[in-house]
C-alpha positions, 0 to 999 in steps of 0.5 A, a space after each residue: 500500500 505504501 508502495 502505491 501511495 509512493 509511486 502515485 505520489 511521484 506522479 503528481 501533475 503532467 505525466 508529461 513535460 511541457 509541449 511534448 504530447 503523449 501522442 505526438 503522432 496523433 490522430 491522421 489527417 481525414 481520420 474518422 471514428 469508428 461508430 461514426 463508419 458503423 452508422 455510415 454503412 448502416 445507412 448507405 443505401 438507405 437515404 432514399 427509403 429515409 427521406 420518403 418516410 420522412 416526408 411521409 411522416 412530415 404529410 401525416 402530421 407529425 412535427 418533428 419530421 414536418 420540421 426536419 423537411 421544412 429546415 432541409 428545404 429552407 434553412 433558418 437565415 443566418 444574416 442578410 446583406 443590408 444597405 443604409 447610406 454611411 458617411 464614409 468612417 475614417 475618424 472616431 467622429 465618423 463612427 459617431 456620424 455611422 452609429 446615428 445613421 444606423 440607430 436612425 435606420 433602426 427607428 425607421 424599420 429598414 434594419 432590425 435591432 439585432 443587424 444595427 448590433 452587429 453594424 454597431 459591433 463592427 464600427 466599434 472595430 473600426 473605432 478601436 482601429 482608428 484610435 491605435 493608428 492614433 495613439 500610435 503615430 501620437 507616440 512615435 512623436 513623443 519618442 521622436 521629441 524626447 530622443 529615443 530612437 524609433 524601432 
């Protein structure tokens, strides 16, 4: 019993060194799970019959089968192209104007609140990029004025 505790005490933590895998080769690319291959083998040649049965069940009023068929026929739309009249966005002030334009479009019903939120996220990313570029320019100017060598 003491030997088991001692060996367990020596092996505490990570059994492998950092950056070293227990299986360096890993699973080969494209390898499939045995269960997946077994299911695919069972279903091979049955796709048409299964599809027909699903459609028949849907037509008979099975709501689950109906939902399955509809999801395949008319998948839920992830997003749509939004056409908005928006000012060019080159400065932080322009971001504010573009946000106002987006809010106005949402308030008038041209875009949904979710679409407005997505556009606001894109505009926020643009604002951060403008801010980062501005801070970099200012830092370079300050470093130059105090005589720090440029990178």
